N, C-alpha and C positions, 0 to 999 in steps of 0.2 A: 360654445360648441363642445360637446362632451368628447373627451379623449378616451380611446379604448386601447388597452394593452394587446399586443399581438398574441392571438390565441394559438400558440404553437407555430411551427414552421419557422423559416429563417427570418431574422430581423436585422436591422442595421445598428442595433445597440452594441456598444463596445465597452470593455472594461478599462483597466489602467493602461494597457498597451496602446500607444497612440499611433494612428496611421498618418502619413504625410498627406497634405492636401495635394490634389492633382486635377488636371483637366481631363475629362473623359467624354467619349461619345456614348451616350446611353439612350435607351428607349424607356419612356415612362408610361405607365398605365394608371389612369385615374378611373375608378369604378365607384359609382354611387348607387345605393339601394333606393329605388324609386318606390314610394308608397309607405315608407317607414314613418312619416309624420302621422298619417292616418292610422297606422298601426299603433302608435304610441297612445292615441286617444282611446283605443279599444282595450289595451292590455295594461295591467299594472306593471310597475317597474321591474319586478322579478321575472315576470313572464316575458317582458320585452327584452330583457338582457339575455334570457335563455334563447329566444328566437334569433336575436342578432348574433349571439356567439356561435350558434350552429351555422348561420350563413357565413360569418367571417372565417370560421374554421374551414369551411368548404373552399372559400376563395383562397385562403392561405395555402391549402394543400395543392391547389392547382398551380399557384405561383411557384411553389417549391418544386413541383414536378418538372416544370420547364426551366429550372435554373435561375429563376428570378429571386428577388429579395423584397420583403415588405419594409417599406420605409416608415410608414405611419398609418394610423387609423385616426380619422377625424369625424366625429359624429356618425353618420351613416355612410361614410365614404372610406375607401382604402386606396393608398398609393403604393404601387409596386414599381421596382426598378429592375431593368435587365441591362446588364453591362457594368455594374458596380456593386460590390467591390470586384467581383470576378466577371470577366467579359467572355462572350462567345462571338464568333464571326457572324452568327445568324440570329443575334439578339432581337432585331425587329420582327423576324418571323416567329421566334419564340413568344414574344410579347403578344402578337396577334392570335397565335394558337391558344395561348393562355386565356386571352379575352373571350374567344369562342367557347372554350371549355368552362369559363366562369358562367356564361349564359346557360350552358348545359347543366351545371351544378345547381344553379338557382332554380331551373325548371324542375329538377328532381326533388329538391327540397320543398318546392311549392306544393307538390302532391301531398306530402305528409302534413305540412303546415296548414294547408287548406282543409284537410280532413280533420285534423285535431283541433285547430283553433279558428278555422274559418278565415285565415289571412292568406294573402298572395302578394309577393313582391316581384319587382322586375329590376333590371340593371341598365344603367346608362354608362357607356364607357368611352373615354378619350385616350388615344394613343399618340405619342409624339416622340420623335428622335431628335436629339440635339446635344450640343456641348454643355457640360455643367462643370462646376467645381465640386469635387467629391472629397470628403474628409471629415474629421471629428469636429463637432461643435461641443466645446468643453464647458461644463458647469463646475460648481464647487464640489459636488459629490461624485458625479459621473459624467461621462461624455458619450455622445451618440454619433455614430457615423451617418452622415446624411449628404444629400446633394442639393446644390443651390444653382439656380440659373433660370434664364428666361424660358428654356425648354420646359421646365416644370410648370410654369404659369400657363404656357400654351396648352399643355396636356389637360390642365384643369379647365381651361376655357372650352376645349373640344368636348370634354365630358358634360359641361353645362349646356352646350348646344345640342347634344345628342338627345334624341327622343327615347323613351323607354324601349329597351330591346335593341337599340342601335349601337354600333361601334363606329366612331368617327376617328380618322387618322390624319396626321399632318403630311405635307408633301414629301419630306425626306423618308419617313416611314413607308409611305406608299412606294417610293422608288426602290427602296431596299427590299421590300417584300413582294414586289410585282411578279417575281418568278412563280410564287406559290399561291397568290390570291388575286382575285379580281376586285376592282373598286369602281365606284361611280363618282365623278367630280360633282360637287355641290356648289351652290352660289357662295362666294366668299363671304365671310362673316366679319362684322365690325367688332373690334375688341377694344375695351377701354385702355387708353394709354398707348395704343398703336395707331400710327398715321395710315398705314396701308392695311387693307382688309386681309384677313387670314384665309389662306387657301385651304380648302377642306375636301376630304374624300370620305365617302361612306363605304365601308367594307360590304361587299356583296357575298363573298364566300370563297372557298377553296377552288382553285382551278381544277378543271376536269383532268388535265394532264399536266401536272406541275413541271415535269421534266422537259416539256417542250414549250413552256411558257415563253411568249415573245416579249422582247423589251420594247418599250414605247418608242415612237419616232423611227419606225423602220419603213423602208419603201423599196420596191424593185427599182432597177435602173429606169430612168425616164429620159427620153430624148437622146439615147445613145445606142439605138439598135444597130445602126450601120457600123459604128466603132466597135461594138461588142462582137459583131459578126466577123469583122476583119481579124480580131485577135483570136477568136475561136477557130477560124479557118487556119490561122498560123499554127495553132496547137495541133489541129488535125494533120497538117502537113508534116510536122515534126514526128507525130506518132506514126505516120506512113514512112518515115525515113528521109524526109526532105528538110534541109536546114532552112531556117528563117531568122530574120532580124526584125524586131518590132521596136519602133521608137514612139512612145506615148508622151506628148508634151501638152502643157496647159498651165494656166496661171493657178496660183494657190486657191484651193477650194473647189476646183472644177471637177474633181473626181478621178484623178489619175490612178491612185492606189485602188480605189473601189472598182474601177473598170478592169484592172488587171486581176483583182481578186474574183470578180464575177466570171471572168473568162476561165480562170482556174476551176472555179466551182462548176461551171457548165461542162467541163471535161474532167471532172474528178475521178471518173472511172477509167479514163484513158491511161494506157501504160507509159506515162510520161513522168520522169523523175524531176521534180522542181526543187531548185536550190536558190535561196535568196540571200543577197548581200545588200546592205543598206549603207549608202554614203551618209555620213553625219557631219554637221558643221563643226562640231568640236573635234572631229577626227581627220580633218583635212591635212593635218601634219603627219598622219600615220600612213606610211607607204603601203599601198595595196590593201587598205583596210577592208573593203568589201570582199576581196578575194580570200583574205585570211578568214573572214566569217564563213564563207562558203566552204572552205576546206575543213574548218573545224566542225561545222554542221554535218558535213559528209562523213566525218570520222566520229561523230557524236562525242566530241570533247567538250566538257563543261569548263567554265572559267576557273572554278576552284579546285580542279582535280590536281593531285600530286603529279610531279613531273614523270614519275615512272608509269603511272596509269595513263597519262596522256601519250607517252611514247608507245606504250603497248597498243593502244587503240589506233594510233596513227600508223605504226608499222604494220599492224594487221590489215588496215584498210589499203595501204599502198601495196602490200603483198598480194591482196586480192585483185587489185587492178593490174599490176605489172608482173606478177609472177617472179620469174628468175631475174628480171630486169630491175627489180625493186631497189637493189643496192645502188644502182646508178642514178636514181632520181631522188631517193630518200633525203640525202643531205641538203639538196636545194629546196625541196618542198618544206622540209622541217625548218630550214632557215627562214623561209618566207613566213611560216606560221608563227615562228618565234620560239620553237622548242630548242633548248640548249643541246649542242652537239658534243659528243664524246667519242673517243676511240676512232674507229675506221671512218665513220662519217665526217668527223672533225678533220682528219688528215686529208680527206678528199678535197676539201675546199680551203685548206690552210694557206696555200700559196696563190690563191686567186685574188687579183685586185678587184676593185669595185666594178670596173667595166666588164671584166670577164664574168664576174658573179651575176651582173645584170643580164648578160647574154644567156647564161645558163638558166636563170630563173624564167626568162621569157620562153626559152625552148622547152624547159621542163613543164611549165604550166600548159603549154600547147599540147604536149603529150598527155598530160593529166586529163585535160578536158576531152581530148580525143578518146581516151580510155573510158571515161565516164559515158560518153555517147556510144561507145562500142558495147558497153555492158547493157544499156537500155536507152531509149530516147530520153534526152535530158533538156531541160530549159533552165538557163541561168537568168534570174530576175534581179535587176539592179534598180533599187528605189532611190529617189532623190539624187539623181546623177549630177545635178547642178552643184552638189557639194563634193563631188569626187576629187580625190587627190590626183595630182598629175601622173604619178606612176601608175595608178589604177586605170586612168584614162588611156595611157599609152598601151598598157597590157591588153585592155579590151579591144583596142583597134588591131593589135597584133593577132588576136584570136578570131577576128571576123572571117578570114578565109576558110575557117573550118566548116562554116555553114554550107560550103560548096560540096563537101565530101562526107560530112558526118551527120548523124541524126541529132542535130543540135539546134536549139532555139535560144536566141539571145533577146531578152525583153528589157528595155530601158525606159524608166519613167522619170520625167524631169520637168522642171519649169522651163519655159522657152529660153533659148540662148541665141541672141541675135548677133553676137560678136565673134570672137575667135576662140571661145571656150570649148570645153570637152564635148558638149552636146553638138555644137556646130561642126566640129571636126568629125564626130561620129557620123552625123547625117551626110556630110559631104563624101566621106569614105564609102559609106554604104551605098549611096546613090551611084557613085562612080564605078565601084568594083563589084557590087552585088545587087544591082537594080532589080533583077528578076526575083530575088528572095527578100526584098526589103519592103516592110509594111510601115507606113508612117500614119499615125493617128494624132490629129491636132484637135484638142478639145476647145470648144468655144462656149460662151455663155448660152444657157438654155433660152429658148423662145418663151414669150410671156405665157402662152398656153401650157407649155411644159412645166414652167414654174408653178402654175396653178395646180396642175395635175400632181406634181410632187407634194405640194402642201396637202392636197386631199388624201394622198397615199399615207403621208405621215400621220394623219389623224384618222386613218382607216374609215373614211367616209366617201360618199359619192358627191357630196356638195358641202361647201363651207360658206359662211356669210360673205357677201360681196365686198364688204369693207375689209375683211381679212385678205381676200384675194388682192385687193388694191394695195394694201400695205406690203404684201409679199413681193408683188411685181415691182413696186416702186423702190423698195429698200434693197432687195437682194440683187437686182439687175442681172438675173440669170445665173447667179452663182449658187450651185446646189447646197454647198455647206452653209452659205448665208441664209438660204431659205430655211434650212433646218433650225438654225440658231434663232431666226425670227419667230418661228412657230414655238420653239422651246420657251422663249422669253414671254410670249403671249400666254402660254400655259402656266408658267411659273408665277406670273403676276396676276393670274385670274382674269385676264382680258377675254379669254374664250373659255366657255364651260360647255359640258355636254348636258343637254336637257333630256332627261330620261323619258319624260312623258311624251315629248314630241319626237324623240329618237333622232335628234340632230344637234349639231354644235351651234351655239349662238354667242354673240358678243355680250359683254357687260359694260357698265359705265367706266370700268377701269381702262378700257381701250383709249378713251379720250384723254386720260391722264398720263398715259405712258409715253415717254419720249424714246423712240427707238434710235440708237446710234446710226450714223450714216455709213460707217465702215464696219467690216466684219471684225476688225481688231477691237473697235469700241464695243461691239456687241459681245465679244468674248470676255472682255474686261468686266462688263456688267454681269455676265453669267457667272464668272468666277467670284465677283463681289457678293453674289447672292448665296454662295455656298456657306455651309456651317464653318466656323473658324477652324476646327480641327481638320476637317476635310480639306479646306483651302490650304492649311499649312502643309499637309502631305503632298498636295498637288505642286505647291511651290518648291518643296524639298526635292521632289522628283525632277522638277524642271532644271534644278541645279546640276543634277547628275547628267541629264541629257535627254534627247528625244526618246531614246530607248534606255531602260534602266532595269538592272537586275533586282529582283525582290530582296535578295540577301544583302545587297549594298544599301538599299533603302531602309531595310530593317535595322542595319547597323547604325543608321543615322537617326532613326525615329526613336522617340522616347518610350513609347508603349507599343509593344509588338501586337497585342491583341486589338488594341484600338486601331493600329495600322491596318489590320485585316478588314475591319469594318469600314474604314475610310476608303480603302482600295475597292471594296465591294460597291460602295456608293459611287465612286468615280467611274467604275465600269458600268453601273446602271445608268449613270448620266451620260454615258458614251463619250467621256472625256479621255479615257485611256482604254486600251484593249490588251488582252493577253496575247503576247507575240509568240512565245514558245513556252512549253512546260517541260520538255526534255531537250537536252540533258539538264537544263536548269531553268527555273521559272523566271521569265522576263516579260516586262510590260513595255508598251510603246504608247506615246501620246497618239490619239486618233489622228491628229493633224498637227503639222509643224506650227500652224498659227496658234493652236491652243498652247503648245509648249512655249512659244515666244511671248504670248500674252501673260502666262503665269510667271515666266522668268522676269519679264520687264516690270512686273508689279512689285517685285521685291526691292526694298530699300537698299541702296548701294552698300552701306556698312554691313547690313545683314547678309547681303549677297556674298561679300568677301568672307564673312565668318563661315557661311555654309560651304563655300568652295574649299576653304581650309579643312573643314570637317570631312568633306568628301575625299579629299586627297589623303588625309590621315587614315580614313577607313579603308581606302584601297591599299595603302601600305600594310595595314594589319591583315586584311582578308587575303591578299594575294602576295604575301611576303616571299613565298617560295618561287613565284614566277613573275617577279616584278618587271623584268625586262620587257614583257609584252605590254606593260601599262605605262612605259616611260612618257609617251606622247600625251596620254590622258592626264597623268600626274603633272606634267608640265603645264597643261591647260588649266587645271584646277588651282595650282599654286600661283600661277601668273595672275589668274582672276582674283585670287585671294590677296595678291600683292605681297606674298611671302617670297621676296625676290631671291634670297639666298638659296632656298630649296627649288624655286622655279628655274634658276640658272643651271643648277646641278642636273635637274631632269631634262632641261632643254639640251644641254651638251650630250647627255646620254641618249636622248631621242635622236639627235643628229647622227651620233655614231651608229645607232641601231639602223637608221635609214640608210646610212652610207654602206653598211655591210651588205644590204640587199639591193644596192644600186638605186635607192630612192633619192636621186640627186636633188630633185626640186624640193622635196621635204627636208632633206638634210640641210640644204642651203638655208631654207626658211628657219629651221630650228637653230642653226648656228647664228644667224643674224639676230634672232630674238634672244638667244643666250647672251650675246655680247651686250645687248641693251639691258637685259635683266642683271647681268653681272655689274654693270655700271650703277644700276639702281641699288644693288646690294652693297657694293664695296667701293664705289667711286672709281678712281683711275688707278687703283693699286694693282695693276696687272704685273704678273711676272712676264718679262719679255718673251721667254721661250714658250710659255703657255699661250700667250696672245699670238705669237708667230704660228704656232700649230693650228690655231683656229683659222687664221687668215689663209694658211696653206690649204686647209681642208675646204674652205669656201672656194678658193681658186680651183682646186681639183674638181669640185662639183660643177663649177661653171665650165671648165674645160671639157668635161665629159658631155655636157649639154650643148657643146659647140659654140659657147659664148666666149671666144678666145681673148678678145681685147679686154672684156670685163675680168676674165680670169687673170690676165697679166697684172692688173691693178692690185689684186689681192696678193698675188705671189710676190710682186715687188715689195709690197709692205711687209710681207713675212720675212724676206731676205734683209730688208733694212732693219727690222727688229732684231735679227740675229747678228747685226753688225757686218753683213756681207751683201751690200747693195749690188744689184745686177747692173753690169756695165751697159750703156746705151749707145755707144759708138764703137767703131772698129778699134780706134786708139785705146778706148777703155777696155775692150776685150784683150788687146795685147798686154796692157799693164796688169790686168787681173791674172792672165796666164803667167806672167813673169813673177808676180807676187806669190802665186800659189806654188810655182816651181821652187822659189827660194825658201818658202815655208816648208815644203816637203824635204828639201835638202837639209835644212836646219834641224827638222824633226829627226832625220836619220843620223846626222852627225852629232848633234848635241840635244838628245831628247829631253834630258832633265831641264836644261836651260829653257827650251821652248815651252815646256809645260809650266815652268815657273812664271814666264812672262805672258803666256797666252793659253787660255783654255778654250777648246772648241765649245761653243754655246750649246749646240745640239746637232751633232753630225747627221743623225737620221733626218731631222727636220730640214736641215740645210740641203742635204742630198736630194730629198724628195721634191723640195721646192725648185731646185735647179733643174731636176729632170723634167718636170712639167713645163717649166719656163723654156727649156730647150726644145721641147716638142712644139710649143706655141710658136717659137721663132722659126722652126722648120716649116710649119704650115703657113704662117702668116707673114713673118718678117725675116726671111732667110738672110737678108742683107746684114742683119745684126751679127750674124755669125761669120761674115767674111772678114779676112784680115788684109786683103789687098785693096 
C-alpha cells in the first residue's frame, strides 16, 4: 500500500524532542476515497498523484480547521485524530463535524474533477472514540508521534463497513455527540478477532435544535401520579403560606429523588425558595452536615473561598435576615458552619460549655429557618436521610413545630427505616404532633404494565418486542432504575436495534446470548465493565471521593485535566453522574447511590487505599486555609487508606470540632475511632494524661446524652489514669477527703517539699472529670456522696 506524506496541515511527526507516552481518550476518523482504484486505471501516475493530492489537501484543511491532527495517509485512506496531542472537551463533536465537511469538500472537488478529467470520487468514513496509548514511535533517524490501541482498529472497521457517502460511528462517539447529531442504530457487525458483534450507528445529520437535544433513555414519571400530586399539593400549600412536612420513602432505585425533582419542576415558577442538604454515608461523623450545606448554599459560600470572603458573604446574609439582631446569632451560626471566630463573636461563646453551646445552636437555627420563611416561602429538602448524623436528626425534629406557624416546607427522602432510626423517629413525631400537615409517600415497585410503559418511554416508541417486555418485567421486578439499566444493557450489547425501514424496534440474535444479572448491583457492575478504561477510571476515582464530588478535587487527582472533561462528559451522557451545582462551585453527584457503590466496590483493596490517601492529601492542599471544616472527611479518607497516624490525628480533631458544636454522638464516635486508630499507629504507647483526657471527653459526651452509667465508666478510667481513682463507698469518700485536706495543708506549709514529692498530673483534667462524676452521683447514685 502506497504511503503519502501529509500535504500541509498538522501532522503527528515530531523531531528530536520526545513526548512521554500516555493514555488518552481520543476520537479517530478513518476516511477512505471510494473509486480511486478505477481512477488509477484511467489516469497515469502523475495525473493520479495530482488528483489525490488535491483531495487529501482538502481533507487535511478540514481536519485542521476543527483542531484535529493527521496521523497518517495509507493508500487512498487518511486517519485523523481528535484529542491527541491536544484535547478539547468536545472532540467527538469536532470529529463528526469534520467528517461532514469532508463529504462537502469532496463534493465540491468532484465538480472540477468531473469537468476536467471525467472522474468522480466519494468518501466512506468511520468514527470511533476510545482509549489509546499516545506517544513517539522512535526509529534510528526520526520519531513520529502516533496512537496505538483497539479504538484505532475499530475506527478502521467502521470505515470498511460504511457505504460510499456514509459516516458510521461507534457507541461511545454516538453518546458523546448525541446532543448535536442524530443517529440511526444499524445491525451489529461481525469483526475479525472480536467475539462480540460491534455496535454501529449511522450518522443522520445535525439536530434541528442542538441546544435542546435530549439524552437517550429519558421518560416521564410512570405509575407515580398520585405520589407526585401529593408532593405538588404540599408545595402549593407552602406557597400559600401553610407549612408542610413530606416524607418520601422507598427502597433503592424506586425513584425517590426523581419524584422530588419532578415536584420541584412542576412548580418551578412558584415563589418557593428550595434549599437542599444531602446526608452522605462518608459524612455521618460530621455533626449537622446537611444543615451546614444548606447554610453555605444560602450564603453562596464555595468550598475553596478564603476565610475573609466566606465571612463577608455569611455576615452579609445574616445581616439581611436578622438586621440589628445579627450580632446575637452570628457566632452560633458561624460556629455551626465552621467559620473561625475572632474578636467579639469569639468572646460571646468563649465561656459556653458544650451543653450550653448545643442549646444555643438549636435555638439559633430555629430562628434562622423562621427568618428564611419570613423572607419568602421556603422548602428544606433533605436527601438520603437514612445516612443522617444523629445531631442533624435531632435538629430536624426540633424544627418541625415551625410548620405550624411559618411558610415552611420540610421534605425528607430516605430508604425505609423500620427500627428506631432517624426516619422512624421523624415519622412518629410528625404523625403525633403535626398530623394535619404531614404527607407521607411510600414508593412501591411498579406494576408490570407500568414497567412495560417505562421501557417503551425510554425507547421513545409505542411498542417494543414482546420478548423485551418479558425480560424487563421478569428481571426488573418493578424497580424503575433496574428497568432503565436492563434497557441500557440491551442497547449497548446490540440485543435490540431500530429498524428504520419498518420504523420500529426489533431484537437481534444477541438477545439469546446475553445473560442479564439478577440484581441491579450485578447489572451496574456489568455496565461499568463495558465502559472505556479511561472513563471507568474516572468513575472509580470519583467514587472514592464520595457520592457527591467537587470537580476541583477530582481534577487534582486525575492525571489529565482535558481527558477528565471528556470522561465526565461521557459519564453524564451515560447518565451515571449528574451536575449537582455549578455555583458557587462545580459539583457532580452520582445519579444513584447504587452506581456509586458498584463503582467503589469494584476497586481492588490495595488501590482503594492508595486513592483514599491521595484524596486526603489533595484535600489538605486545596483547603489548607479552612482545614477544620474537613476534619471528618480527612479522618474518613486516611482511615480507609490505613494511614493510622494521620487518621488518629484527624479523628481527635474531628471529635473536638463536633464537641464544640454539641455534636455529642459524632464526637463520641470520633473519639472511639481515634483510640482504635492510635493503637494501630503507636500500639500501647499512651501518655496517661492524654489518654485520660480522651476518656474524660467520651464520658462527658455520654453524660450530655443522658447515658450516665456508661459515662461513669469512662470517667472512672480517666481518674484512674490520673492516679486519682474515684472512691466507691462512704468510707472511701471520707478517706479521700482526709487525704486531700492533708495534701492541701502540706502544699501551703511546705510547698517546695510537696512539689518535689508529687506533681499534679493534670489539674484541669482531674477537676473536670470529678465535676462530671459528681453530677452523675447527684442524679443517679447520691448515696455515694453520703458520709453517714
